[in-house]
Chimera marker file (.cmm) of the C-alpha trace (Angstrom):
<marker_set name="trace">
<marker id="1" x="47.246" y="87.417" z="110.254" r="1" g="1" b="0" radius="0.5"/>
<marker id="2" x="47.672" y="89.812" z="107.351" r="1" g="1" b="0" radius="0.5"/>
<marker id="3" x="44.692" y="92.021" z="106.442" r="1" g="1" b="0" radius="0.5"/>
<marker id="4" x="44.105" y="93.143" z="102.867" r="1" g="1" b="0" radius="0.5"/>
<marker id="5" x="41.746" y="96.056" z="102.273" r="1" g="1" b="0" radius="0.5"/>
<marker id="6" x="39.817" y="95.979" z="99.017" r="1" g="1" b="0" radius="0.5"/>
<marker id="7" x="38.126" y="98.969" z="97.394" r="1" g="1" b="0" radius="0.5"/>
<marker id="8" x="35.639" y="99.126" z="94.562" r="1" g="1" b="0" radius="0.5"/>
<marker id="9" x="38.528" y="100.094" z="92.271" r="1" g="1" b="0" radius="0.5"/>
<marker id="10" x="40.839" y="97.230" z="93.302" r="1" g="1" b="0" radius="0.5"/>
<marker id="11" x="41.901" y="94.910" z="90.487" r="1" g="1" b="0" radius="0.5"/>
<marker id="12" x="40.626" y="91.402" z="91.360" r="1" g="1" b="0" radius="0.5"/>
<marker id="13" x="43.591" y="89.643" z="89.720" r="1" g="1" b="0" radius="0.5"/>
<marker id="14" x="46.079" y="91.703" z="91.761" r="1" g="1" b="0" radius="0.5"/>
<marker id="15" x="44.180" y="91.068" z="95.006" r="1" g="1" b="0" radius="0.5"/>
<marker id="16" x="43.921" y="87.373" z="94.096" r="1" g="1" b="0" radius="0.5"/>
<marker id="17" x="47.692" y="87.191" z="93.662" r="1" g="1" b="0" radius="0.5"/>
<marker id="18" x="48.197" y="88.701" z="97.114" r="1" g="1" b="0" radius="0.5"/>
<marker id="19" x="45.648" y="86.306" z="98.651" r="1" g="1" b="0" radius="0.5"/>
<marker id="20" x="47.278" y="83.294" z="96.976" r="1" g="1" b="0" radius="0.5"/>
<marker id="21" x="50.765" y="84.339" z="98.095" r="1" g="1" b="0" radius="0.5"/>
<marker id="22" x="49.655" y="84.760" z="101.717" r="1" g="1" b="0" radius="0.5"/>
<marker id="23" x="47.779" y="81.451" z="101.693" r="1" g="1" b="0" radius="0.5"/>
<marker id="24" x="50.900" y="79.692" z="100.411" r="1" g="1" b="0" radius="0.5"/>
<marker id="25" x="53.223" y="81.292" z="102.976" r="1" g="1" b="0" radius="0.5"/>
<marker id="26" x="51.037" y="81.902" z="106.030" r="1" g="1" b="0" radius="0.5"/>
<marker id="27" x="48.007" y="79.659" z="105.466" r="1" g="1" b="0" radius="0.5"/>
<marker id="28" x="45.506" y="82.411" z="106.220" r="1" g="1" b="0" radius="0.5"/>
<marker id="29" x="44.576" y="85.990" z="105.348" r="1" g="1" b="0" radius="0.5"/>
<marker id="30" x="41.772" y="88.456" z="106.070" r="1" g="1" b="0" radius="0.5"/>
<marker id="31" x="40.155" y="90.537" z="103.345" r="1" g="1" b="0" radius="0.5"/>
<marker id="32" x="38.091" y="93.593" z="104.320" r="1" g="1" b="0" radius="0.5"/>
<marker id="33" x="35.694" y="95.469" z="102.060" r="1" g="1" b="0" radius="0.5"/>
<marker id="34" x="33.354" y="98.407" z="102.678" r="1" g="1" b="0" radius="0.5"/>
<marker id="35" x="30.491" y="98.942" z="100.244" r="1" g="1" b="0" radius="0.5"/>
<marker id="36" x="28.909" y="96.827" z="97.531" r="1" g="1" b="0" radius="0.5"/>
<marker id="37" x="31.512" y="97.532" z="94.827" r="1" g="1" b="0" radius="0.5"/>
<marker id="38" x="34.357" y="96.605" z="97.174" r="1" g="1" b="0" radius="0.5"/>
<marker id="39" x="32.608" y="93.414" z="98.332" r="1" g="1" b="0" radius="0.5"/>
<marker id="40" x="32.060" y="92.484" z="94.675" r="1" g="1" b="0" radius="0.5"/>
<marker id="41" x="35.776" y="92.925" z="93.897" r="1" g="1" b="0" radius="0.5"/>
<marker id="42" x="36.737" y="90.956" z="97.022" r="1" g="1" b="0" radius="0.5"/>
<marker id="43" x="34.492" y="88.004" z="96.134" r="1" g="1" b="0" radius="0.5"/>
<marker id="44" x="35.878" y="87.921" z="92.587" r="1" g="1" b="0" radius="0.5"/>
<marker id="45" x="39.428" y="88.025" z="93.975" r="1" g="1" b="0" radius="0.5"/>
<marker id="46" x="38.742" y="85.092" z="96.316" r="1" g="1" b="0" radius="0.5"/>
<marker id="47" x="37.349" y="83.001" z="93.451" r="1" g="1" b="0" radius="0.5"/>
<marker id="48" x="40.360" y="83.838" z="91.263" r="1" g="1" b="0" radius="0.5"/>
<marker id="49" x="42.791" y="83.100" z="94.111" r="1" g="1" b="0" radius="0.5"/>
<marker id="50" x="41.301" y="79.620" z="94.432" r="1" g="1" b="0" radius="0.5"/>
<marker id="51" x="42.226" y="78.981" z="90.822" r="1" g="1" b="0" radius="0.5"/>
<marker id="52" x="45.770" y="80.170" z="91.527" r="1" g="1" b="0" radius="0.5"/>
<marker id="53" x="46.354" y="77.788" z="94.457" r="1" g="1" b="0" radius="0.5"/>
<marker id="54" x="44.645" y="74.595" z="93.210" r="1" g="1" b="0" radius="0.5"/>
<marker id="55" x="47.712" y="73.572" z="91.114" r="1" g="1" b="0" radius="0.5"/>
<marker id="56" x="49.753" y="73.742" z="94.360" r="1" g="1" b="0" radius="0.5"/>
<marker id="57" x="47.390" y="71.127" z="95.878" r="1" g="1" b="0" radius="0.5"/>
<marker id="58" x="45.794" y="73.798" z="98.076" r="1" g="1" b="0" radius="0.5"/>
<marker id="59" x="42.174" y="74.818" z="98.374" r="1" g="1" b="0" radius="0.5"/>
<marker id="60" x="40.587" y="77.517" z="100.493" r="1" g="1" b="0" radius="0.5"/>
<marker id="61" x="37.709" y="78.114" z="102.851" r="1" g="1" b="0" radius="0.5"/>
<marker id="62" x="36.294" y="81.479" z="103.771" r="1" g="1" b="0" radius="0.5"/>
<marker id="63" x="34.171" y="82.757" z="106.607" r="1" g="1" b="0" radius="0.5"/>
<marker id="64" x="32.426" y="86.077" z="105.939" r="1" g="1" b="0" radius="0.5"/>
<marker id="65" x="31.438" y="88.338" z="108.834" r="1" g="1" b="0" radius="0.5"/>
<marker id="66" x="30.316" y="91.898" z="109.432" r="1" g="1" b="0" radius="0.5"/>
<marker id="67" x="32.718" y="94.045" z="111.460" r="1" g="1" b="0" radius="0.5"/>
<marker id="68" x="32.626" y="97.633" z="112.707" r="1" g="1" b="0" radius="0.5"/>
<marker id="69" x="35.635" y="99.762" z="111.734" r="1" g="1" b="0" radius="0.5"/>
<marker id="70" x="36.618" y="103.253" z="112.847" r="1" g="1" b="0" radius="0.5"/>
<marker id="71" x="37.604" y="105.338" z="109.797" r="1" g="1" b="0" radius="0.5"/>
<marker id="72" x="38.218" y="109.088" z="110.068" r="1" g="1" b="0" radius="0.5"/>
<marker id="73" x="36.385" y="109.201" z="113.428" r="1" g="1" b="0" radius="0.5"/>
<marker id="74" x="33.385" y="107.531" z="111.776" r="1" g="1" b="0" radius="0.5"/>
<marker id="75" x="32.114" y="104.017" z="112.411" r="1" g="1" b="0" radius="0.5"/>
<marker id="76" x="31.675" y="101.956" z="109.230" r="1" g="1" b="0" radius="0.5"/>
<marker id="77" x="30.446" y="98.428" z="108.670" r="1" g="1" b="0" radius="0.5"/>
<marker id="78" x="32.731" y="96.225" z="106.597" r="1" g="1" b="0" radius="0.5"/>
<marker id="79" x="32.548" y="92.667" z="105.375" r="1" g="1" b="0" radius="0.5"/>
<marker id="80" x="35.552" y="90.669" z="106.560" r="1" g="1" b="0" radius="0.5"/>
<marker id="81" x="36.437" y="87.422" z="104.800" r="1" g="1" b="0" radius="0.5"/>
<marker id="82" x="38.687" y="85.196" z="106.892" r="1" g="1" b="0" radius="0.5"/>
<marker id="83" x="40.359" y="82.881" z="104.385" r="1" g="1" b="0" radius="0.5"/>
<marker id="84" x="42.291" y="79.713" z="105.269" r="1" g="1" b="0" radius="0.5"/>
<marker id="85" x="44.158" y="77.276" z="103.056" r="1" g="1" b="0" radius="0.5"/>
<marker id="86" x="43.525" y="73.541" z="103.035" r="1" g="1" b="0" radius="0.5"/>
<marker id="87" x="46.110" y="71.007" z="101.866" r="1" g="1" b="0" radius="0.5"/>
<marker id="88" x="44.584" y="68.597" z="99.326" r="1" g="1" b="0" radius="0.5"/>
<marker id="89" x="45.480" y="64.918" z="99.802" r="1" g="1" b="0" radius="0.5"/>
<marker id="90" x="48.155" y="63.478" z="97.522" r="1" g="1" b="0" radius="0.5"/>
<marker id="91" x="46.718" y="61.343" z="94.756" r="1" g="1" b="0" radius="0.5"/>
<marker id="92" x="43.258" y="62.909" z="94.996" r="1" g="1" b="0" radius="0.5"/>
<marker id="93" x="41.831" y="64.514" z="91.883" r="1" g="1" b="0" radius="0.5"/>
<marker id="94" x="42.103" y="68.280" z="91.886" r="1" g="1" b="0" radius="0.5"/>
<marker id="95" x="38.755" y="70.090" z="92.113" r="1" g="1" b="0" radius="0.5"/>
<marker id="96" x="37.440" y="71.901" z="89.051" r="1" g="1" b="0" radius="0.5"/>
<marker id="97" x="38.089" y="75.558" z="89.786" r="1" g="1" b="0" radius="0.5"/>
<marker id="98" x="36.643" y="76.978" z="86.581" r="1" g="1" b="0" radius="0.5"/>
<marker id="99" x="38.292" y="79.426" z="84.248" r="1" g="1" b="0" radius="0.5"/>
<marker id="100" x="40.510" y="82.148" z="85.710" r="1" g="1" b="0" radius="0.5"/>
<marker id="101" x="39.506" y="85.457" z="84.082" r="1" g="1" b="0" radius="0.5"/>
<marker id="102" x="42.196" y="87.494" z="82.375" r="1" g="1" b="0" radius="0.5"/>
<link id1="1" id2="2" r="1" g="1" b="0" radius="0.2"/>
<link id1="2" id2="3" r="1" g="1" b="0" radius="0.2"/>
<link id1="3" id2="4" r="1" g="1" b="0" radius="0.2"/>
<link id1="4" id2="5" r="1" g="1" b="0" radius="0.2"/>
<link id1="5" id2="6" r="1" g="1" b="0" radius="0.2"/>
<link id1="6" id2="7" r="1" g="1" b="0" radius="0.2"/>
<link id1="7" id2="8" r="1" g="1" b="0" radius="0.2"/>
<link id1="8" id2="9" r="1" g="1" b="0" radius="0.2"/>
<link id1="9" id2="10" r="1" g="1" b="0" radius="0.2"/>
<link id1="10" id2="11" r="1" g="1" b="0" radius="0.2"/>
<link id1="11" id2="12" r="1" g="1" b="0" radius="0.2"/>
<link id1="12" id2="13" r="1" g="1" b="0" radius="0.2"/>
<link id1="13" id2="14" r="1" g="1" b="0" radius="0.2"/>
<link id1="14" id2="15" r="1" g="1" b="0" radius="0.2"/>
<link id1="15" id2="16" r="1" g="1" b="0" radius="0.2"/>
<link id1="16" id2="17" r="1" g="1" b="0" radius="0.2"/>
<link id1="17" id2="18" r="1" g="1" b="0" radius="0.2"/>
<link id1="18" id2="19" r="1" g="1" b="0" radius="0.2"/>
<link id1="19" id2="20" r="1" g="1" b="0" radius="0.2"/>
<link id1="20" id2="21" r="1" g="1" b="0" radius="0.2"/>
<link id1="21" id2="22" r="1" g="1" b="0" radius="0.2"/>
<link id1="22" id2="23" r="1" g="1" b="0" radius="0.2"/>
<link id1="23" id2="24" r="1" g="1" b="0" radius="0.2"/>
<link id1="24" id2="25" r="1" g="1" b="0" radius="0.2"/>
<link id1="25" id2="26" r="1" g="1" b="0" radius="0.2"/>
<link id1="26" id2="27" r="1" g="1" b="0" radius="0.2"/>
<link id1="27" id2="28" r="1" g="1" b="0" radius="0.2"/>
<link id1="28" id2="29" r="1" g="1" b="0" radius="0.2"/>
<link id1="29" id2="30" r="1" g="1" b="0" radius="0.2"/>
<link id1="30" id2="31" r="1" g="1" b="0" radius="0.2"/>
<link id1="31" id2="32" r="1" g="1" b="0" radius="0.2"/>
<link id1="32" id2="33" r="1" g="1" b="0" radius="0.2"/>
<link id1="33" id2="34" r="1" g="1" b="0" radius="0.2"/>
<link id1="34" id2="35" r="1" g="1" b="0" radius="0.2"/>
<link id1="35" id2="36" r="1" g="1" b="0" radius="0.2"/>
<link id1="36" id2="37" r="1" g="1" b="0" radius="0.2"/>
<link id1="37" id2="38" r="1" g="1" b="0" radius="0.2"/>
<link id1="38" id2="39" r="1" g="1" b="0" radius="0.2"/>
<link id1="39" id2="40" r="1" g="1" b="0" radius="0.2"/>
<link id1="40" id2="41" r="1" g="1" b="0" radius="0.2"/>
<link id1="41" id2="42" r="1" g="1" b="0" radius="0.2"/>
<link id1="42" id2="43" r="1" g="1" b="0" radius="0.2"/>
<link id1="43" id2="44" r="1" g="1" b="0" radius="0.2"/>
<link id1="44" id2="45" r="1" g="1" b="0" radius="0.2"/>
<link id1="45" id2="46" r="1" g="1" b="0" radius="0.2"/>
<link id1="46" id2="47" r="1" g="1" b="0" radius="0.2"/>
<link id1="47" id2="48" r="1" g="1" b="0" radius="0.2"/>
<link id1="48" id2="49" r="1" g="1" b="0" radius="0.2"/>
<link id1="49" id2="50" r="1" g="1" b="0" radius="0.2"/>
<link id1="50" id2="51" r="1" g="1" b="0" radius="0.2"/>
<link id1="51" id2="52" r="1" g="1" b="0" radius="0.2"/>
<link id1="52" id2="53" r="1" g="1" b="0" radius="0.2"/>
<link id1="53" id2="54" r="1" g="1" b="0" radius="0.2"/>
<link id1="54" id2="55" r="1" g="1" b="0" radius="0.2"/>
<link id1="55" id2="56" r="1" g="1" b="0" radius="0.2"/>
<link id1="56" id2="57" r="1" g="1" b="0" radius="0.2"/>
<link id1="57" id2="58" r="1" g="1" b="0" radius="0.2"/>
<link id1="58" id2="59" r="1" g="1" b="0" radius="0.2"/>
<link id1="59" id2="60" r="1" g="1" b="0" radius="0.2"/>
<link id1="60" id2="61" r="1" g="1" b="0" radius="0.2"/>
<link id1="61" id2="62" r="1" g="1" b="0" radius="0.2"/>
<link id1="62" id2="63" r="1" g="1" b="0" radius="0.2"/>
<link id1="63" id2="64" r="1" g="1" b="0" radius="0.2"/>
<link id1="64" id2="65" r="1" g="1" b="0" radius="0.2"/>
<link id1="65" id2="66" r="1" g="1" b="0" radius="0.2"/>
<link id1="66" id2="67" r="1" g="1" b="0" radius="0.2"/>
<link id1="67" id2="68" r="1" g="1" b="0" radius="0.2"/>
<link id1="68" id2="69" r="1" g="1" b="0" radius="0.2"/>
<link id1="69" id2="70" r="1" g="1" b="0" radius="0.2"/>
<link id1="70" id2="71" r="1" g="1" b="0" radius="0.2"/>
<link id1="71" id2="72" r="1" g="1" b="0" radius="0.2"/>
<link id1="72" id2="73" r="1" g="1" b="0" radius="0.2"/>
<link id1="73" id2="74" r="1" g="1" b="0" radius="0.2"/>
<link id1="74" id2="75" r="1" g="1" b="0" radius="0.2"/>
<link id1="75" id2="76" r="1" g="1" b="0" radius="0.2"/>
<link id1="76" id2="77" r="1" g="1" b="0" radius="0.2"/>
<link id1="77" id2="78" r="1" g="1" b="0" radius="0.2"/>
<link id1="78" id2="79" r="1" g="1" b="0" radius="0.2"/>
<link id1="79" id2="80" r="1" g="1" b="0" radius="0.2"/>
<link id1="80" id2="81" r="1" g="1" b="0" radius="0.2"/>
<link id1="81" id2="82" r="1" g="1" b="0" radius="0.2"/>
<link id1="82" id2="83" r="1" g="1" b="0" radius="0.2"/>
<link id1="83" id2="84" r="1" g="1" b="0" radius="0.2"/>
<link id1="84" id2="85" r="1" g="1" b="0" radius="0.2"/>
<link id1="85" id2="86" r="1" g="1" b="0" radius="0.2"/>
<link id1="86" id2="87" r="1" g="1" b="0" radius="0.2"/>
<link id1="87" id2="88" r="1" g="1" b="0" radius="0.2"/>
<link id1="88" id2="89" r="1" g="1" b="0" radius="0.2"/>
<link id1="89" id2="90" r="1" g="1" b="0" radius="0.2"/>
<link id1="90" id2="91" r="1" g="1" b="0" radius="0.2"/>
<link id1="91" id2="92" r="1" g="1" b="0" radius="0.2"/>
<link id1="92" id2="93" r="1" g="1" b="0" radius="0.2"/>
<link id1="93" id2="94" r="1" g="1" b="0" radius="0.2"/>
<link id1="94" id2="95" r="1" g="1" b="0" radius="0.2"/>
<link id1="95" id2="96" r="1" g="1" b="0" radius="0.2"/>
<link id1="96" id2="97" r="1" g="1" b="0" radius="0.2"/>
<link id1="97" id2="98" r="1" g="1" b="0" radius="0.2"/>
<link id1="98" id2="99" r="1" g="1" b="0" radius="0.2"/>
<link id1="99" id2="100" r="1" g="1" b="0" radius="0.2"/>
<link id1="100" id2="101" r="1" g="1" b="0" radius="0.2"/>
<link id1="101" id2="102" r="1" g="1" b="0" radius="0.2"/>
</marker_set>
């Protein structure tokens, strides 16, 4: 499974595009974020990605978890979002995914 690392300076739309592409091709992706700004950008990216995949009759689920990472010989706590795609049934109404921010 591919792992995307998100920082507080990551552009949510760019991360969302990467999430959507991986959900379409692989069906799952992990997103890791360390710190409140990075978690904020990751959550926005996940919400935007949902809007990107709904027209393809896909939806997503995510499972957040805390994980310990070793960075520069220092242990850090990250939030890991394990994201999986769900195929929506044919003929079913597409869920309202809200407005995708520009």
